[in-house]
N, C-alpha and C positions, 0 to 999 in steps of 0.2 A: 636267702632273702640280708642283710646284717641285721646281728642285734643291737637293741635300742644299747645306749651305754650304762643307763639306768640298772638294766638288765645283766648288764654286767657284773657293775658292781654288787648287785646285791649277791649275786653269785659268790662275792670274795668271801673267803675265810675272816671272822672275826681280826685274828689275828692280822691276814691280810690290810682289809682295812683299816683299820689303827697305823698299819706299815704306810701305807697311800698317804692317809692324812698327817701322821707326823713329817715323813717328806712334803709334804705338799703347806705346809706350815715355813719349814725350813727354807723354800721355795721362797716364798711371799717376803720373809720377814730379810730374806738378798738382794729381794727386789728393789729396785732404784725408785724413788717416789715418784722419776717421771715415764718410766717406765711401764708403773702403776697405771698411770695416771693417760698414757696412751692406750695402752688397753684396751682401759673401756673409753676410750673414742672422745675423749676431753680433749680441750683445748687450755691452757694455763686461765684465758681467762674463764671460760664455764666454770672450770673449779674456784676461782677467786669466786665467781659472783657468786655462790655454792657455800662457800667458806666464810662470805662477806667480807675479804679485805682486796688491797687490790691487787692488781696481776705480776706487779713487782717483787711481791712477799714469796708470790711462786716461784719466778724464777731466782729468784733469793735462795728456797728451799732445796730447790731443785739441783742450782748449782753450784754456792756458795758456801761456807768457808769451809774448807776441806781440812780436820784435823789429821795429822799426821802419823801419830801415836799407836802403837801395834796393835791395839785391842780394835782400834777406828779404823785403822788400813786395811783388818784382817778381813772386815766386814766391811768392807767400800762402798759403808753409809756418807752420802755426803752431805747430811745434815748432822753428824758430829760433829760438835764442835769443839776443841782444842782448850781443857777447863783451867789451862798457866794462867 
């Protein structure tokens, strides 16, 4: 029978747990807003309702304006706006 994930995680050393947590944080930081929204099964309208904004605001957050400066381009974050 397969082990429960929580049991496997509990058997990891503290150092391995910390490495896993750090990796998860890096992955979440690199994840684009639309990918996070979709991973949670939310439509743009559903998220807009929760945040008390209109749906086009969510679309703009996910899709527009993209900064091409090296720090923003390196992270591929669509919500990073050029401050020029």
